[in-house]
C-alpha positions as CSV (number, residue, x, y, z in Angstrom):
1,M,57.0,-20.6,-47.3
2,S,58.6,-23.5,-45.0
3,D,57.2,-26.2,-44.0
4,Q,56.6,-25.3,-40.3
5,S,54.9,-22.2,-41.7
6,F,52.5,-24.3,-43.8
7,W,51.5,-26.4,-40.7
8,L,50.9,-23.5,-38.9
9,I,48.6,-21.9,-41.2
10,A,46.9,-25.4,-41.4
11,L,46.3,-25.0,-37.6
12,V,44.9,-22.0,-37.9
13,V,42.3,-23.0,-40.4
14,V,41.5,-26.1,-38.6
15,L,40.9,-24.2,-35.0
16,V,38.9,-21.4,-36.8
17,A,36.8,-24.1,-38.3
18,V,36.3,-26.2,-35.1
19,A,35.4,-23.1,-33.3
20,S,33.1,-22.0,-36.2
21,V,31.2,-25.6,-35.9
22,L,31.1,-25.0,-32.3
23,S,29.5,-21.7,-32.5
24,G,27.0,-22.9,-34.8
25,A,26.2,-25.8,-32.9
26,E,25.8,-23.7,-29.6
27,A,22.9,-21.3,-31.5
28,A,21.3,-24.3,-33.1
29,L,20.9,-25.8,-29.9
30,A,19.8,-22.6,-28.3
31,S,17.0,-22.0,-30.4
32,F,15.6,-25.5,-30.7
33,S,12.7,-26.7,-29.4
34,P,12.5,-29.8,-26.7
35,A,8.9,-30.6,-28.2
36,R,10.4,-30.8,-31.7
37,A,13.6,-32.8,-30.4
38,E,11.1,-35.5,-28.8
39,E,8.7,-35.4,-32.0
40,L,12.1,-36.3,-34.0
41,A,13.2,-39.1,-31.6
42,D,9.6,-40.5,-32.3
43,E,10.4,-40.4,-35.7
44,Q,13.7,-42.5,-35.1
45,R,15.9,-39.7,-36.8
46,P,19.6,-40.2,-36.6
47,G,20.8,-37.9,-33.5
48,A,17.5,-37.5,-32.3
49,K,17.8,-39.4,-29.1
50,A,21.0,-37.9,-28.7
51,L,19.5,-34.1,-29.1
52,A,16.4,-35.1,-26.7
53,K,18.8,-36.1,-23.9
54,V,20.9,-32.8,-24.4
55,L,17.8,-30.3,-24.1
56,T,16.6,-32.2,-21.2
57,D,19.6,-30.6,-19.5
58,P,21.1,-28.6,-21.7
59,A,23.5,-26.6,-19.1
60,P,26.1,-29.1,-19.2
61,V,26.5,-29.5,-22.7
62,V,26.3,-25.8,-23.5
63,N,29.1,-25.3,-21.1
64,T,31.3,-27.6,-22.6
65,T,30.6,-26.1,-26.0
66,I,31.4,-22.3,-25.1
67,L,34.6,-23.9,-23.1
68,L,35.8,-25.8,-26.2
69,R,35.0,-23.1,-28.6
70,L,36.7,-20.5,-26.6
71,I,39.8,-23.2,-26.3
72,A,40.0,-23.3,-30.4
73,E,39.4,-19.7,-30.8
74,I,42.2,-18.5,-28.4
75,S,44.6,-21.0,-29.7
76,A,44.1,-20.3,-33.3
77,I,44.8,-16.2,-32.2
78,V,47.7,-17.6,-30.7
79,V,49.4,-19.8,-33.7
80,A,48.5,-16.9,-35.8
81,T,50.2,-14.5,-33.8
82,I,53.4,-16.9,-33.8
83,L,53.0,-17.1,-37.5
84,V,53.0,-13.5,-37.9
85,F,55.9,-12.7,-35.9
86,D,58.0,-15.5,-37.6
87,A,56.9,-14.2,-41.3
88,L,57.6,-10.6,-40.4
89,D,59.9,-10.2,-37.5
90,G,61.9,-13.1,-38.4
91,R,62.8,-11.6,-41.5
92,A,63.8,-8.1,-40.3
93,N,65.5,-9.7,-37.5
94,T,63.9,-8.0,-34.8
95,T,63.6,-8.7,-30.9
96,T,62.7,-5.3,-29.1
97,L,59.2,-4.8,-28.3
98,Q,58.9,-1.7,-29.8
99,A,60.1,-3.0,-33.2
100,R,57.2,-5.9,-32.7
101,W,54.2,-3.7,-32.7
102,P,53.4,-3.5,-36.4
103,S,53.4,-7.6,-36.0
104,V,51.0,-7.4,-33.0
105,L,48.6,-5.0,-34.6
106,A,48.5,-6.8,-37.8
107,T,47.4,-10.2,-35.9
108,V,44.8,-8.3,-34.1
109,G,43.1,-7.0,-37.4
110,I,43.4,-10.2,-38.9
111,M,42.1,-12.3,-36.4
112,V,39.5,-9.8,-35.2
113,A,38.0,-9.9,-38.7
114,V,38.3,-13.6,-38.9
115,S,36.8,-14.2,-35.2
116,Y,33.7,-12.1,-36.2
117,V,32.9,-13.2,-39.4
118,A,34.1,-16.8,-39.5
119,I,33.2,-17.6,-35.7
120,G,30.8,-15.3,-34.9
121,V,28.2,-14.1,-37.3
122,A,28.0,-16.8,-40.3
123,P,28.0,-19.9,-38.0
124,R,25.5,-18.4,-35.8
125,T,23.4,-17.4,-38.5
126,I,23.6,-20.8,-40.0
127,G,23.1,-22.6,-36.9
128,R,19.7,-21.0,-36.4
129,Q,18.5,-21.3,-40.0
130,R,19.5,-25.0,-40.2
131,A,18.8,-25.6,-36.4
132,E,17.3,-29.0,-36.9
133,T,20.4,-30.5,-39.3
134,M,23.2,-28.8,-37.0
135,A,21.7,-29.9,-34.0
136,L,21.2,-33.5,-34.9
137,A,24.6,-33.4,-36.3
138,S,26.4,-32.4,-33.0
139,S,24.6,-33.8,-30.4
140,G,26.0,-37.3,-30.0
141,V,29.6,-35.6,-30.0
142,L,28.7,-32.9,-27.8
143,L,27.4,-35.5,-25.2
144,A,30.6,-37.6,-25.2
145,L,32.9,-34.5,-25.0
146,T,30.9,-33.6,-21.8
147,K,31.9,-36.8,-20.5
148,V,35.2,-36.6,-21.2
149,L,35.9,-33.4,-19.8
150,G,33.7,-34.1,-16.9
151,P,33.7,-31.5,-14.0
152,I,36.2,-28.8,-15.5
153,P,33.4,-26.8,-16.9
154,K,31.5,-26.9,-13.6
155,L,34.9,-26.0,-11.4
156,L,35.7,-23.2,-14.3
157,I,32.1,-22.0,-13.1
158,L,32.8,-22.4,-9.7
159,I,36.0,-20.1,-10.1
160,G,33.9,-17.3,-11.8
161,N,31.2,-17.5,-9.1
162,A,34.0,-16.9,-6.4
163,L,35.7,-14.4,-8.2
164,T,32.4,-12.6,-9.2
165,P,30.5,-10.0,-6.2
166,G,26.8,-11.2,-5.4
167,R,25.0,-14.5,-6.1
168,G,26.5,-16.7,-8.7
169,F,25.2,-19.0,-11.5
170,A,24.9,-22.9,-10.7
171,E,24.9,-23.8,-14.4
172,G,26.7,-20.8,-15.9
173,P,25.4,-17.7,-17.0
174,F,23.1,-19.2,-19.6
175,A,19.8,-18.8,-21.1
176,S,18.9,-16.5,-18.2
177,E,15.2,-14.7,-17.9
178,A,17.3,-11.4,-18.6
179,E,18.8,-12.9,-22.0
180,L,15.3,-14.5,-22.9
181,R,13.4,-10.9,-22.6
182,E,16.3,-9.3,-24.7
183,L,16.0,-11.7,-27.5
184,V,12.2,-11.1,-27.2
185,D,12.8,-7.1,-27.6
186,L,15.5,-8.1,-30.3
187,A,12.7,-10.0,-32.2
188,E,10.1,-7.0,-31.7
189,A,12.9,-4.7,-33.0
190,S,13.4,-7.1,-36.0
191,S,9.3,-7.0,-36.9
192,L,9.4,-10.7,-36.3
193,I,6.5,-10.3,-33.5
194,E,4.4,-7.4,-32.7
195,T,4.2,-5.0,-29.7
196,D,1.4,-6.8,-28.1
197,E,2.9,-10.0,-28.5
198,R,6.3,-8.8,-26.7
199,K,3.9,-7.2,-23.8
200,M,2.1,-10.6,-23.6
201,I,5.3,-13.0,-23.1
202,H,7.1,-10.2,-20.7
203,S,3.7,-10.7,-18.7
204,V,4.3,-13.9,-18.5
205,F,7.9,-13.5,-16.9
206,E,6.1,-11.0,-14.5
207,L,3.5,-13.5,-13.6
208,G,5.4,-15.3,-10.9
209,D,6.4,-11.7,-9.2
210,T,2.7,-11.0,-9.0
211,I,0.9,-12.0,-5.9
212,V,-2.7,-12.8,-5.3
213,R,-3.4,-9.8,-3.2
214,E,-2.5,-7.5,-6.9
215,V,-5.2,-9.4,-8.9
216,M,-8.0,-10.1,-6.4
217,V,-11.2,-8.9,-6.3
218,P,-11.0,-6.6,-2.6
219,R,-12.9,-8.0,0.5
220,T,-15.0,-4.4,-0.3
221,D,-16.2,-5.3,-3.5
222,V,-17.3,-8.9,-2.7
223,I,-20.9,-9.5,-2.3
224,S,-21.9,-12.8,-0.5
225,I,-24.9,-14.7,0.5
226,E,-25.3,-16.9,3.9
227,R,-25.7,-20.6,4.0
228,S,-28.7,-20.3,5.7
229,K,-30.6,-18.8,2.4
230,T,-33.2,-20.4,0.3
231,L,-32.3,-21.3,-3.4
232,R,-34.9,-18.9,-4.4
233,Q,-33.1,-16.3,-2.6
234,A,-29.8,-17.2,-3.8
235,L,-31.2,-17.0,-7.2
236,S,-32.6,-13.9,-6.9
237,L,-29.4,-12.4,-5.6
238,L,-27.8,-14.0,-8.4
239,L,-29.8,-12.4,-11.2
240,R,-29.9,-9.0,-9.7
241,S,-26.2,-8.8,-9.3
242,G,-25.3,-10.6,-12.6
243,F,-22.7,-12.9,-11.1
244,S,-22.6,-16.4,-11.8
245,R,-20.9,-17.5,-8.7
246,L,-21.1,-16.2,-4.9
247,P,-19.1,-17.0,-1.9
248,V,-21.5,-18.7,0.9
249,I,-20.4,-17.7,4.2
250,E,-21.7,-18.5,7.6
251,E,-21.7,-15.2,9.5
252,D,-19.3,-12.6,7.7
253,L,-17.0,-12.9,5.0
254,D,-13.9,-14.2,7.1
255,D,-15.7,-17.6,7.4
256,I,-16.5,-18.3,3.7
257,V,-17.7,-22.3,3.7
258,G,-18.0,-22.9,-0.3
259,F,-19.4,-21.6,-3.4
260,V,-22.4,-21.3,-5.2
261,Y,-23.0,-21.6,-8.9
262,L,-26.1,-20.3,-10.8
263,K,-26.1,-23.2,-13.0
264,D,-26.2,-25.8,-10.0
265,I,-29.2,-23.6,-8.6
266,S,-30.8,-23.3,-11.9
267,K,-30.7,-27.2,-12.6
268,R,-31.6,-28.2,-9.0
269,V,-34.7,-25.9,-9.4
270,F,-35.9,-27.2,-13.0
271,D,-35.2,-30.6,-11.4
272,H,-37.4,-29.8,-8.6
273,Q,-39.7,-26.9,-8.3
274,E,-40.5,-27.4,-4.8
275,A,-36.6,-26.9,-4.1
276,Q,-36.6,-23.5,-4.2
277,S,-38.5,-22.6,-1.1
278,S,-37.7,-26.0,0.9
279,E,-33.7,-26.2,0.0
280,K,-30.9,-24.1,1.8
281,V,-27.8,-22.9,-0.5
282,E,-25.5,-24.8,1.6
283,S,-27.3,-28.0,0.0
284,V,-26.0,-27.2,-3.6
285,M,-22.7,-25.0,-2.8
286,R,-19.0,-26.5,-3.8
287,P,-16.3,-26.8,-1.8
288,V,-13.9,-23.5,-1.2
289,L,-10.5,-23.1,-2.0
290,H,-8.6,-20.9,0.3
291,V,-5.1,-19.4,-0.8
292,P,-2.6,-17.2,1.0
293,D,-2.7,-13.2,-0.5
294,T,0.9,-13.3,-1.0
295,K,0.9,-16.3,-3.4
296,P,2.6,-15.6,-6.5
297,G,0.1,-15.9,-9.4
298,D,2.0,-18.4,-11.6
299,D,1.8,-20.8,-8.4
300,L,-2.4,-19.9,-8.1
301,L,-2.8,-20.7,-11.6
302,R,-1.3,-24.1,-11.7
303,E,-2.9,-25.0,-8.3
304,M,-6.5,-24.0,-9.5
305,Q,-5.9,-26.0,-12.6
306,A,-4.9,-28.8,-10.8
307,A,-7.5,-28.4,-8.3
308,R,-10.1,-27.9,-10.8
309,R,-11.1,-24.6,-8.9
310,H,-12.4,-21.5,-10.8
311,M,-12.6,-18.9,-7.9
312,A,-10.3,-19.0,-4.8
313,G,-10.5,-17.2,-1.6
314,G,-7.4,-14.7,-0.4
315,V,-6.6,-15.1,2.9
316,D,-4.3,-12.3,4.6
317,E,-1.9,-13.1,7.5
318,Y,-4.4,-12.8,10.5
319,G,-6.6,-15.4,8.6
320,G,-9.5,-13.1,7.6
321,T,-10.6,-13.0,4.0
322,A,-8.8,-10.6,2.1
323,G,-10.7,-10.9,-1.0
324,L,-11.7,-13.5,-4.1
325,V,-9.7,-14.4,-7.0
326,T,-10.7,-16.2,-10.0
327,I,-8.7,-17.5,-13.0
328,E,-10.1,-14.7,-15.4
329,D,-8.2,-12.5,-12.7
330,V,-4.8,-14.3,-13.3
331,L,-5.5,-14.3,-17.2
332,E,-5.5,-10.8,-17.3
333,E,-2.3,-9.9,-16.1
334,I,-1.1,-11.6,-19.3
335,V,-3.6,-10.8,-21.7
336,G,-4.9,-7.3,-20.3
337,E,-8.1,-6.3,-19.1
338,I,-11.1,-8.7,-20.5
339,T,-13.9,-6.1,-20.9
340,D,-17.5,-6.5,-22.3
341,E,-18.5,-5.9,-26.0
342,Y,-21.4,-3.6,-24.2
343,D,-19.1,-1.6,-22.4
344,D,-19.4,1.9,-22.5
345,E,-18.2,5.1,-20.8
346,V,-21.1,6.4,-18.7
347,Q,-21.5,10.4,-19.5
348,I,-23.4,12.6,-16.9
349,E,-26.8,13.3,-18.3
350,T,-29.7,15.1,-16.4
351,L,-33.0,13.2,-16.9
352,P,-36.2,14.5,-17.1
353,D,-37.4,14.3,-13.5
354,G,-34.4,16.0,-12.2
355,S,-32.1,13.2,-11.4
356,V,-28.6,13.0,-12.9
357,R,-26.6,10.2,-14.2
358,V,-23.2,9.9,-13.2
359,P,-20.4,7.2,-13.4
360,S,-20.0,5.3,-10.1
361,R,-16.6,6.5,-9.5
362,Y,-17.5,10.0,-9.5
363,A,-16.2,12.2,-6.7
364,V,-18.5,13.0,-3.8
365,D,-16.6,16.4,-3.4
366,D,-18.0,17.3,-6.5
367,L,-21.6,16.7,-5.8
368,E,-22.3,20.1,-4.9
369,E,-21.4,21.8,-8.3
370,L,-24.0,18.8,-10.2
371,I,-26.8,19.2,-7.5
372,G,-26.2,22.2,-5.0
373,V,-26.1,19.8,-1.9
374,A,-22.7,19.5,-0.2
375,I,-21.9,15.7,1.3
376,E,-18.8,15.9,3.1
377,D,-17.6,12.4,4.4
378,E,-13.7,11.8,4.7
379,E,-14.1,8.3,4.5
380,V,-14.9,7.7,0.8
381,D,-13.9,9.1,-2.0
382,S,-16.6,8.0,-4.7
383,V,-20.6,8.0,-5.1
384,V,-20.6,4.0,-5.3
385,G,-18.4,3.9,-2.1
386,L,-20.9,6.4,-0.3
387,M,-23.4,3.6,-1.0
388,A,-21.5,0.7,-0.1
389,K,-20.9,2.8,3.4
390,H,-24.7,3.5,4.2
391,L,-25.9,0.3,2.5
392,G,-23.3,-1.7,4.8
393,K,-22.9,-3.9,1.8
394,V,-21.7,-3.4,-1.9
395,P,-24.5,-2.3,-4.1
396,I,-26.1,-3.7,-6.8
397,P,-28.5,-2.6,-9.4
398,G,-31.8,-1.5,-7.9
399,S,-30.2,-0.5,-4.5
400,H,-30.7,2.8,-3.2
401,V,-29.8,4.8,-0.4
402,E,-30.7,8.4,0.7
403,V,-28.1,10.7,2.5
404,E,-28.3,14.3,3.4
405,G,-31.5,14.8,1.3
406,V,-30.1,13.2,-1.8
407,Q,-31.3,9.9,-3.4
408,F,-28.7,7.6,-4.6
409,T,-29.7,4.8,-6.9
410,A,-27.5,1.8,-8.3
411,E,-28.5,2.0,-12.0
412,F,-26.8,-0.8,-13.8
413,A,-23.5,-3.3,-13.6
414,A,-21.1,-3.9,-16.6
415,G,-17.8,-5.5,-17.2
416,R,-16.3,-9.0,-16.1
417,R,-16.8,-8.1,-12.5
418,N,-20.3,-6.7,-12.6
419,R,-19.1,-3.6,-11.1
420,I,-22.0,-0.8,-10.8
421,E,-21.1,1.3,-13.6
422,S,-23.8,4.4,-13.2
423,V,-25.5,6.1,-10.5
424,L,-28.8,8.4,-10.4
425,V,-28.1,11.4,-8.1
426,K,-31.3,13.2,-7.4
427,N,-31.8,15.9,-4.7
428,L,-35.0,15.5,-2.9
429,N,-35.3,18.9,-1.4
430,P,-34.5,21.1,-4.4
431,V,-34.0,25.1,-4.0
432,Q,-36.1,27.0,-6.2
433,S,-34.5,30.4,-7.4
434,P,-36.6,33.5,-6.8
435,E,-37.3,34.1,-10.4
436,S,-39.2,30.7,-10.3
437,D,-41.3,31.6,-7.7
438,E,-42.6,34.8,-9.5
439,D,-43.1,32.6,-12.5
440,Q,-45.6,30.9,-10.5
441,S,-47.0,33.4,-9.0
């Protein structure tokens, strides 16, 4: 072995080692928590301040790390190619391209194995297993190299964006939402997290694409109270409806002036008994928060937290009230439907007095088969919708209405939104069969 070959082998080993270290550092920084970096800085661990600075804006350092790793890896491949050519082709004294194919294939095979194991798999595994050690050790060096290289990584990213169709990346194509989603899916496939946890994490990403209109209680399901009503009337409506908060209106739902809370009325009436009949709802109502019904869910959640509001009114493009939205509505987009432990599915049941208990969403078109009376109404589909239409307001437990000789009575409400779950349907004019007439005679 000549001195030149010895130094070429040594150079390949050094370049592979450098690429391996950079690959491990990249994996360590990608998996390290900024909060943990701040804790290490408070503990005055060596390299912790540099690490915290890197994680504050990781894109430039990550770009530099990837660029240096590629330089070291490609350089190692080129030097290894020269080394193999000198070892094989030099001895055979071949110069034609056809005669050099064995050397090319040998170089490809060797460097693929070396790159996959020594640069791809092993250092990334070690980088994630010992993220704290590698991140602390490499942060200072990578920060310095980022300053030395200056704008070179950003310039290469701009060139890549110019050559790539579509929208480019300002900081390079790294740590995107798509990559994070893929990592979550891989974590589930590796049994590191449960399926429900994966769905919840994906729901957090999707919250920014969900608007208020998609999660709010629609206007047709909103129960409200006029500001001129007394505290006693408001208390009665709150208790009968099952809600703890109600919007206060001036004339209609397009003019919500505030919200009234059950606990505020209860405290006021407990402290001053005469207030229940002498004071109006407007005396205890709280300010209202209006938001566009096109507002993203994550922005709404932050705004409601900052304003310390539990409920907000959704406003459509014409300035009217489209519905109401609560913090629970937004949280349900992440954790799923929040139901009460007493919520049971309503079954169709015939009672001794001749009335029939049906689910509130029971189809109006199916009533003829159930009670023998056909009710045709193209504007509504469900029993509770039919009641709301004829009442002119959202039905609450105890509400009743008569339509074409059939009495509908809202029985009870359930669930977080206290929606009517069952309705009693009774035919007030049952048609007796001939057999029944003969038995009575």
